[in-house]
ZAMARGU-4260 file (C-alpha; in steps of 0.2 Angstrom, whole numbers, plus 5000, padded with zeros to 4 digits):
<rodrens>
0) 5472/4230/5214 | 5466/4245/5223 | 5459/4259/5216 | 5470/4273/5226 | 5484/4263/5215
5) 5475/4264/5200 | 5475/4283/5204 | 5493/4283/5210 | 5498/4276/5194 | 5486/4287/5182
10) 5494/4300/5192 | 5511/4298/5189 | 5509/4299/5170 | 5501/4313/5171 | 5514/4321/5179
15) 5527/4314/5168 | 5520/4319/5153 | 5519/4335/5160 | 5537/4336/5164 | 5543/4328/5148
20) 5534/4340/5137 | 5537/4356/5148 | 5534/4370/5145 | 5519/4363/5137 | 5509/4364/5151
25) 5512/4381/5153 | 5507/4385/5134 | 5494/4374/5129 | 5480/4387/5123 | 5493/4392/5110
30) 5509/4381/5106 | 5511/4362/5102 | 5527/4350/5105 | 5533/4345/5089 | 5549/4334/5084
35) 5562/4329/5070 | 5551/4332/5055 | 5545/4350/5063 | 5530/4357/5063 | 5521/4350/5047
40) 5511/4336/5055 | 5503/4348/5068 | 5495/4358/5053 | 5491/4346/5045 | 5481/4336/5059
45) 5472/4350/5062 | 5467/4351/5047 | 5463/4333/5046 | 5451/4333/5063 | 5443/4350/5056
50) 5438/4340/5040 | 5431/4325/5050 | 5422/4335/5063 | 5414/4344/5047 | 5409/4326/5038
55) 5403/4320/5054 | 5390/4337/5059 | 5384/4334/5041 | 5380/4317/5045 | 5393/4309/5034
60) 5407/4301/5047 | 5412/4288/5033 | 5414/4301/5021 | 5432/4304/5014 | 5429/4325/5007
65) 5440/4339/5011 | 5444/4354/5003 | 5465/4350/4997 | 5471/4342/4982 | 5454/4350/4971
70) 5447/4342/4959 | 5450/4327/4969 | 5436/4321/4981 | 5444/4309/4992 | 5458/4319/5000
75) 5456/4310/5019 | 5460/4291/5011 | 5476/4299/5008 | 5481/4297/5025 | 5477/4289/5041
80) 5459/4292/5045 | 5462/4295/5063 | 5440/4294/5063 | 5442/4292/5084 | 5451/4307/5088
85) 5442/4316/5079 | 5425/4312/5088 | 5431/4315/5102 | 5439/4334/5096 | 5421/4338/5092
90) 5413/4338/5109 | 5430/4346/5114 | 5430/4361/5101 | 5413/4364/5104 | 5414/4368/5122
95) 5432/4375/5123 | 5432/4384/5101 | 5452/4382/5103 | 5460/4368/5090 | 5479/4370/5098
100) 5469/4367/5117 | 5459/4353/5109 | 5475/4344/5100 | 5484/4347/5115 | 5472/4338/5128
105) 5472/4323/5115 | 5490/4320/5116 | 5491/4322/5133 | 5476/4307/5135 | 5487/4297/5122
110) 5502/4298/5133 | 5496/4295/5148 | 5483/4280/5143 | 5497/4271/5135 | 5507/4271/5151
115) 5491/4267/5162 | 5488/4254/5149 | 5505/4248/5149 | 5508/4246/5166 | 5492/4236/5167
120) 5495/4224/5155 | 5513/4222/5162 | 5507/4217/5179 | 5497/4208/5172 | 5510/4197/5168
125) 5524/4198/5181 | 5512/4204/5198 | 5527/4216/5201 | 5521/4236/5204 | 5539/4243/5202
130) 5546/4231/5188 | 5529/4235/5177 | 5530/4254/5181 | 5547/4253/5172 | 5544/4244/5159
135) 5529/4256/5156 | 5539/4272/5158 | 5551/4264/5145 | 5536/4258/5134 | 5528/4275/5134
140) 5541/4287/5132 | 5547/4276/5117 | 5551/4288/5103 | 5543/4302/5113 | 5551/4316/5106
145) 5551/4308/5088 | 5531/4311/5085 | 5522/4322/5095 | 5514/4331/5082 | 5507/4317/5074
150) 5494/4310/5084 | 5489/4296/5071 | 5506/4289/5073 | 5506/4288/5092 | 5488/4285/5096
155) 5492/4266/5102 | 5486/4268/5121 | 5469/4257/5117 | 5481/4242/5112 | 5487/4239/5128
160) 5470/4238/5136 | 5464/4226/5119 | 5479/4213/5125 | 5478/4217/5144 | 5460/4211/5143
165) 5462/4197/5132 | 5476/4190/5142 | 5463/4191/5158 | 5452/4181/5147 | 5465/4166/5144
170) 5468/4167/5160 | 5449/4167/5166 | 5437/4166/5151 | 5425/4179/5158 | 5414/4185/5143
175) 5417/4201/5150 | 5435/4204/5148 | 5431/4197/5130 | 5420/4211/5125 | 5432/4224/5131
180) 5446/4218/5121 | 5434/4218/5106 | 5428/4234/5112 | 5446/4241/5114 | 5451/4232/5097
185) 5438/4243/5086 | 5443/4259/5096 | 5463/4257/5090 | 5457/4252/5072 | 5447/4268/5072
190) 5461/4278/5079 | 5475/4273/5068 | 5474/4260/5055 | 5495/4256/5056 | 5490/4248/5074
195) 5476/4241/5069 | 5482/4230/5056 | 5496/4226/5069 | 5484/4222/5083 | 5474/4210/5071
200) 5490/4200/5068 | 5491/4201/5087 | 5475/4195/5091 | 5475/4180/5080 | 5493/4175/5082
205) 5488/4177/5104 | 5473/4165/5098 | 5482/4152/5089 | 5497/4151/5099 | 5487/4148/5115
210) 5475/4136/5106 | 5492/4124/5102 | 5497/4129/5118 | 5482/4127/5131 | 5471/4112/5129
215) 5460/4122/5142 | 5454/4135/5129 | 5447/4124/5116 | 5431/4121/5126 | 5416/4124/5112
220) 5408/4139/5121 | 5426/4149/5124 | 5429/4145/5106 | 5411/4154/5101 | 5412/4166/5112
225) 5431/4173/5104 | 5427/4172/5086 | 5409/4178/5090 | 5415/4195/5098 | 5431/4197/5086
230) 5420/4193/5070 | 5408/4208/5077 | 5419/4218/5080 | 5429/4217/5064 | 5412/4220/5053
235) 5412/4236/5063 | 5430/4241/5057 | 5428/4237/5041 | 5413/4247/5039 | 5424/4262/5045
240) 5438/4254/5035 | 5432/4248/5019 | 5427/4266/5010 | 5446/4270/5015 | 5452/4254/5006
245) 5439/4254/4991 | 5446/4271/4985 | 5465/4264/4986 | 5462/4253/4977 | 5453/4262/4965
250) 5467/4275/4965 | 5479/4262/4964 | 5491/4268/4977 | 5506/4257/4979 | 5524/4262/4987
255) 5538/4256/4980 | 5549/4243/4985 | 5564/4259/4989 | 5554/4272/4996 | 5547/4258/5009
260) 5566/4252/5014 | 5569/4272/5015 | 5557/4272/5030 | 5562/4256/5035 | 5574/4250/5051
265) 5593/4246/5048 | 5604/4236/5059 | 5612/4253/5065 | 5597/4259/5068 | 5593/4250/5086
270) 5611/4260/5093 | 5606/4277/5084 | 5600/4291/5096 | 5600/4309/5092 | 5600/4322/5105
275) 5583/4327/5105 | 5577/4312/5109 | 5589/4302/5122 | 5597/4315/5132 | 5606/4304/5144
280) 5612/4291/5132 | 5618/4305/5124 | 5627/4313/5138 | 5636/4295/5142 | 5643/4293/5124
285) 5647/4309/5118 | 5635/4308/5105 | 5640/4290/5096 | 5629/4282/5084 | 5622/4300/5081
290) 5620/4299/5061 | 5606/4290/5054 | 5588/4298/5053 | 5578/4304/5069 | 5565/4290/5066
295) 5580/4278/5068 | 5579/4276/5087 | 5590/4268/5102 | 5575/4260/5111 | 5581/4267/5128
300) 5594/4261/5140 | 5581/4252/5152 | 5571/4242/5136 | 5588/4238/5130 | 5597/4234/5145
305) 5583/4223/5151 | 5575/4214/5137 | 5594/4207/5134 | 5597/4204/5151 | 5583/4192/5148
310) 5587/4182/5132 | 5605/4180/5139 | 5595/4172/5158 | 5584/4163/5146 | 5593/4157/5133
315) 5610/4156/5140 | 5618/4143/5131 | 5608/4143/5118 | 5616/4155/5106 | 5636/4151/5113
320) 5635/4137/5120 | 5652/4128/5130 | 5666/4126/5117 | 5667/4108/5119 | 5648/4105/5117
325) 5650/4110/5096 | 5662/4105/5083 | 5678/4113/5081 | 5669/4123/5062 | 5654/4129/5072
330) 5665/4136/5086 | 5677/4146/5074 | 5660/4153/5065 | 5653/4158/5081 | 5672/4168/5085
335) 5673/4172/5069 | 5656/4183/5070 | 5658/4189/5087 | 5676/4196/5081 | 5666/4204/5065
340) 5653/4212/5077 | 5667/4219/5089 | 5675/4225/5073 | 5661/4234/5067 | 5657/4244/5084
345) 5676/4249/5084 | 5675/4257/5066 | 5658/4266/5072 | 5667/4273/5089 | 5682/4277/5079
350) 5673/4286/5066 | 5663/4295/5076 | 5678/4300/5088 | 5685/4307/5072 | 5700/4298/5074
355) 5699/4286/5060 | 5694/4298/5048 | 5693/4286/5030 | 5676/4278/5036 | 5666/4293/5037
360) 5647/4289/5041 | 5634/4290/5035 | 5643/4284/5020 | 5649/4266/5026 | 5634/4265/5035
365) 5627/4250/5022 | 5643/4242/5022 | 5642/4241/5043 | 5624/4235/5041 | 5627/4222/5030
370) 5641/4218/5043 | 5627/4217/5056 | 5615/4210/5046 | 5629/4194/5042 | 5631/4191/5061
375) 5613/4193/5065 | 5608/4180/5052 | 5622/4167/5055 | 5614/4163/5072 | 5598/4167/5068
380) 5600/4151/5055 | 5610/4143/5066 | 5597/4140/5080 | 5587/4131/5064 | 5599/4122/5053
385) 5612/4118/5065 | 5604/4101/5076 | 5613/4105/5095 | 5608/4123/5093 | 5589/4118/5090
390) 5589/4108/5103 | 5595/4119/5115 | 5585/4133/5108 | 5568/4121/5110 | 5574/4116/5130
395) 5576/4134/5131 | 5559/4137/5126 | 5551/4121/5137 | 5556/4131/5153 | 5549/4147/5150
400) 5531/4149/5152 | 5519/4150/5137 | 5516/4169/5139 | 5536/4172/5139 | 5537/4162/5125
405) 5524/4171/5113 | 5533/4187/5117 | 5549/4182/5113 | 5543/4177/5095 | 5533/4192/5094
410) 5548/4202/5098 | 5559/4191/5083 | 5545/4193/5071 | 5542/4212/5075 | 5562/4214/5073
415) 5564/4207/5056 | 5547/4214/5050 | 5553/4232/5054 | 5570/4229/5046 | 5558/4231/5030
420) 5560/4224/5011 | 5581/4222/5010 | 5584/4217/5026 | 5570/4206/5033 | 5557/4194/5026
425) 5546/4211/5025 | 5545/4209/5005 | 5537/4192/5004 | 5525/4193/5016 | 5519/4209/5011
430) 5512/4199/4995 | 5506/4186/5005 | 5497/4193/5020 | 5482/4204/5021 | 5486/4223/5026
435) 5503/4221/5027 | 5507/4228/5008 | 5497/4244/5013 | 5512/4247/5026 | 5521/4262/5021
440) 5533/4262/5036 | 5540/4247/5040 | 5548/4254/5054 | 5532/4258/5065 | 5531/4237/5066
445) 5545/4239/5079 | 5530/4246/5089 | 5523/4232/5093 | 5540/4224/5098 | 5542/4237/5110
450) 5528/4230/5118 | 5534/4213/5118 | 5553/4222/5124 | 5541/4229/5139 | 5534/4213/5141
455) 5552/4203/5143 | 5559/4218/5153 | 5545/4218/5166 | 5548/4200/5168 | 5568/4201/5171
460) 5566/4216/5180 | 5554/4209/5194 | 5565/4193/5193 | 5581/4205/5198 | 5569/4213/5212
465) 5563/4196/5216 | 5580/4188/5220 | 5589/4204/5229 | 5573/4208/5239 | 5579/4227/5239
470) 5565/4241/5237 | 5577/4253/5234 | 5585/4245/5219 | 5569/4244/5211 | 5567/4265/5214
475) 5583/4266/5206 | 5579/4257/5192 | 5564/4268/5191 | 5574/4285/5190 | 5584/4278/5177
480) 5569/4274/5167 | 5562/4291/5170 | 5579/4300/5169 | 5584/4294/5147 | 5568/4300/5141
485) 5572/4318/5149 | 5575/4331/5139 | 5574/4350/5140 | 5568/4360/5133 | 5557/4352/5120
490) 5551/4362/5104 | 5533/4370/5103 | 5526/4378/5089 | 5512/4390/5088 | 5499/4388/5075
495) 5491/4404/5070 | 5473/4409/5077 | 5463/4421/5081 | 5474/4439/5073 | 5486/4429/5070
500) 5475/4421/5053 | 5483/4434/5040 | 5471/4445/5031 | 5469/4437/5017 | 5461/4424/5024
505) 5451/4433/5033 | 5445/4443/5018 | 5443/4425/5006 | 5429/4418/5019 | 5419/4433/5017
510) 5419/4429/4997 | 5403/4423/4993 | 5403/4406/4983 | 5411/4389/4983 | 5427/4390/4973
515) 5443/4383/4973 | 5460/4395/4973 | 5476/4392/4969 | 5492/4398/4982 | 5508/4401/4976
520) 5521/4395/4977 | 5518/4376/4974 | 5530/4362/4976 | 5544/4358/4962 | 5538/4343/4952
525) 5545/4329/4959 | 5557/4326/4947 | 5569/4340/4951 | 5582/4337/4965 | 5580/4346/4980
530) 5588/4348/4995 | 5581/4342/5012 | 5580/4359/5018 | 5570/4366/5002 | 5559/4350/5005
535) 5554/4356/5024 | 5553/4372/5018 | 5540/4367/5001 | 5530/4356/5013 | 5528/4367/5026
540) 5522/4379/5015 | 5507/4369/5006 | 5504/4364/5026 | 5500/4380/5029 | 5490/4383/5015
545) 5479/4368/5019 | 5477/4375/5037 | 5473/4391/5033 | 5458/4384/5023 | 5449/4378/5039
550) 5448/4396/5044 | 5445/4402/5022 | 5433/4387/5019 | 5437/4389/4998 | 5443/4374/4991
555) 5461/4374/4987 | 5472/4363/4975 | 5489/4361/4986 | 5490/4351/5000 | 5498/4338/5007
560) 5498/4321/5014 | 5506/4303/5015 | 5502/4301/4997 | 5499/4312/4985 | 5482/4311/4972
565) 5486/4309/4951 | 5478/4328/4951 | 5490/4336/4963 | 5504/4327/4953 | 5498/4334/4939
570) 5497/4349/4945 | 5515/4351/4951 | 5520/4346/4932 | 5512/4360/4923 | 5514/4373/4935
575) 5532/4372/4929 | 5526/4383/4913 | 5517/4395/4928 | 5513/4407/4920 | 5513/4403/4902
580) 5496/4404/4893 | 5491/4386/4891 | 5494/4386/4911 | 5482/4397/4914 | 5467/4391/4902
585) 5469/4374/4913 | 5467/4383/4929 | 5453/4391/4923 | 5445/4374/4915 | 5446/4366/4930
590) 5436/4379/4942 | 5450/4391/4949 | 5444/4409/4953 | 5459/4415/4962 | 5476/4415/4962
595) 5485/4418/4978 | 5503/4423/4978 | 5515/4426/4993 | 5529/4437/4986 | 5541/4432/4999
600) 5540/4415/4997 | 5547/4416/4977 | 5566/4416/4973 | 5570/4435/4965 | 5571/4431/4949
605) 5552/4420/4949 | 5545/4434/4957 | 5552/4448/4941 | 5545/4435/4930 | 5527/4433/4937
610) 5527/4452/4940 | 5531/4455/4921 | 5518/4442/4916 | 5503/4453/4926 | 5510/4468/4919
615) 5510/4465/4902 | 5494/4452/4903 | 5482/4464/4908 | 5477/4454/4922 | 5470/4469/4937
620) 5478/4464/4954 | 5462/4459/4963 | 5468/4464/4980 | 5485/4466/4988 | 5488/4465/5009
625) 5504/4461/5016 | 5517/4451/5005 | 5502/4444/4998 | 5494/4448/4979 | 5478/4440/4975
630) 5474/4439/4955 | 5458/4432/4948 | 5456/4420/4933
</rodrens>
């Protein structure tokens, strides 16, 4: 491709990111965009970057130290490290002196590079610029409104470049392409451990797949180069990952099967869309299929249509062959499966329109999921157990290229694993394959499946455009892909900075000494039953405490992370008895100097009890600010 085309593609994704996130572009110094989980992750990520930068400037790039969850010494180990984004933020922060602006620049960089990398990958496979642009647009902005505040979850931009250069290497084994693939592999692993694990298995899978199907790579020099580059890359990654892995091993962190099931896709997930994530589909359907949690997301009209179109054209007679070519029993079972599938869709449609209220969802969502699972696994297993279907499937596979065959396999493997421990084989593989057990949210595995869907979509769109030979059709397809992910207005949040920092934290920053504080209220202990709104508000309070700790620099007992360390669980438990004597003694014992009480966040009865205790105990408040009382221990 010419340099001008590269420039125009990058410009296209810059404009599209600015359009989709509008009016963020007008508020990049003061606001950040957030999605379904609220602005908690914005504040967490700002803290995460600040702690990593502090460790890097102290010459401890691999340190997991931070100032939350005191007295725990490794709070950075309880979520994804995001070390590369922190390294990139360091010079930007020194130059710009604005954390919010740096966060937004990283967000824009992720989005633009993801789109550009996806385009390079799809164009390398298809050779069609319009088809590749359509597919890369859909892949890049899939779930755009779900996780904009969670940079480590969306920092998959380097994945596309690693795969792109790896494909170039297998096409024409040049050492430069292999080195570039290895470099981008390392960058991926340092940006997000999730995608690092997925990319590791992708590279291994693509290598062995080509080793089996493509004899030229059996050359000794090709194999030696491949192993040399990726062994060196693996050692580099392990240097950064090992402390994280070791702390997790010693701490014994392991999420339960039921926890992982809650963060897995179901069969209905691929039909689900919210108004905040797919305005076009929402308008077309009137809000049908909108009842599941937000991270369950319909992949989009473009990706879904062109992926299904690809599977239909390449495997036309595999799933549903002509009636006269199979036994009566199999034919009846096929028809029964299709009838059941239609019945599920009718039930959903009737329920969502309110005509058939007995089946109110989501109470019967599990029943519908089981019905869809039954249909899917019947046709899936039929490919392996029924000889005629198996033979047709093998013939269909042999009629497509090696690259296409790999991505067909990848799509189904990612789909099955994203279903988690109950509907898919995730539970079996996590006990066999290294790294899989560390995946807290199996639904994220489908991000690698989205890349496979992008490849297949680009191929099928390219086929259509070549057959029709009308450029106008390609531009219409691109416009549909652009339109379906547009949603206005987006949600913006302004993290406090400068004069907006509460006075209590400005005062605290002037206090000498390296001591610990506790901010109240804390979260209620996990055994308490809480509504979703209460959980979200409690979490947001804790994240604000840790965000403000960036400015005052003291140790904090409070905190928020994907995993809670034992010391924090213990704190939540004993705080049920606050302000009784033993609790105060324990806090003094671990070195807490001040308790900061946020009066407005307490229920009226709780605050009355605390106020009575302060008056009766003879404790003199150290300082009082607007809505905040500081007491010393």
